[in-house]
Structures are given as C-alpha cells and as structure tokens.
C-alpha positions in Angstrom: -42.5 -121.9 -33.8 -40.9 -118.5 -33.1 -41.8 -117.1 -29.4 -43.7 -113.8 -29.2 -41.8 -110.7 -28.9 -43.8 -108.2 -27.0 -41.7 -105.3 -28.4 -42.9 -106.1 -31.8 -46.4 -106.6 -31.0 -48.9 -104.1 -32.6 -51.6 -102.8 -30.5 -54.7 -100.5 -31.2 -53.8 -96.9 -30.3 -55.6 -96.2 -27.0 -57.4 -92.6 -26.7 -54.7 -91.9 -24.1 -52.0 -92.6 -26.6 -53.2 -90.4 -29.2 -52.2 -86.8 -29.6 -54.6 -83.9 -28.5 -56.0 -81.2 -30.7 -53.2 -79.1 -32.5 -50.2 -79.1 -30.2 -51.7 -80.1 -27.0 -50.3 -82.8 -24.9 -51.9 -86.4 -25.0 -54.0 -87.2 -22.0 -51.4 -89.4 -20.2 -48.7 -86.6 -20.7 -51.0 -83.7 -19.5 -50.9 -85.1 -16.2 -47.3 -85.9 -15.6 -45.5 -83.2 -13.9 -42.4 -84.0 -15.8 -44.1 -83.3 -19.0 -45.5 -80.0 -17.9 -42.1 -78.8 -17.0 -42.7 -78.7 -13.3 -39.0 -79.9 -12.4 -39.7 -80.1 -8.7 -42.4 -82.6 -8.8 -46.0 -82.2 -7.9 -46.5 -79.1 -5.7 -48.8 -79.6 -2.9 -50.7 -77.0 -0.7 -50.7 -77.7 3.0 -54.2 -77.1 4.6 -54.3 -74.6 7.5 -53.9 -75.8 10.9 -57.3 -74.4 11.8 -60.5 -73.5 10.0 -61.4 -70.6 11.9 -64.0 -69.1 9.6 -66.1 -72.2 9.3 -66.0 -73.1 12.8 -68.1 -70.3 14.3 -71.7 -69.3 13.9 -72.4 -65.6 13.1 -74.1 -63.7 15.5 -77.2 -61.9 14.5 -76.7 -58.1 14.3 -78.8 -55.9 16.6 -82.4 -55.6 15.4 -85.1 -58.1 14.2 -84.3 -61.7 14.5 -84.5 -64.1 11.5 -88.0 -65.4 12.7 -89.1 -61.8 12.6 -87.7 -61.1 9.3 -89.3 -64.4 7.8 -92.7 -63.5 9.4 -92.7 -60.3 7.8 -92.1 -61.7 4.1 -95.2 -61.6 1.7 -95.6 -64.3 -1.0 -95.7 -62.9 -4.5 -99.1 -63.4 -6.0 -97.9 -63.5 -9.7 -100.7 -61.1 -10.9 -98.5 -58.4 -11.9 -98.1 -58.3 -15.8 -94.4 -57.0 -15.6 -92.9 -59.5 -13.2 -89.3 -58.4 -14.0 -88.7 -61.7 -15.9 -86.9 -61.4 -19.2 -88.9 -64.7 -20.4 -92.3 -64.4 -21.7 -95.1 -66.4 -19.8 -96.5 -69.3 -21.9 -99.9 -70.5 -21.1 
C-alpha cells in the first residue's frame, strides 16, 4: 500500500479559497496586508494619551435648568390631522 501524499490530496474548495466577485480578492487574501500592497505591514494608530473631551461634564449654559426645561414640555395629544408624518395612519 502506498503512503498518502498530502500534496496530492484533493480537498473541497472552501468559501475562503474561492475567488470573489469579478476581480475582487478572495476573503483570505483581502485581509492580508501583503496582498493589498501595504508594504510596511499593518498600520496601527496609537490612541491619544488623554481622552479630554469624554472626561468632563458639560456645564449648563446660563438660563433654565434641565429640570425646568423638562417640566415645560407638553406631550402631543395626537388629535391633529396633519402630524407632519409622511406615513398615513392606518386604523
């Protein structure tokens, strides 16, 4: 009996090994930096040292507080025929 030769074995084509639509890369090649002509490897972006914009709470401008603004809100009653919606109301 002859030993199996892995180089001559036939395998079913994996979806990752088949070509993409028209001239697009196969999925396995599309993520390889060498195949997308990125000669210096994968480029990474270093995060900033401080996230200053996300670390502070915005101060309320002079005038009404948020609680006062919310208390002044009035719920819509829905009785208006033209509510500004582009979709008809189906009853």
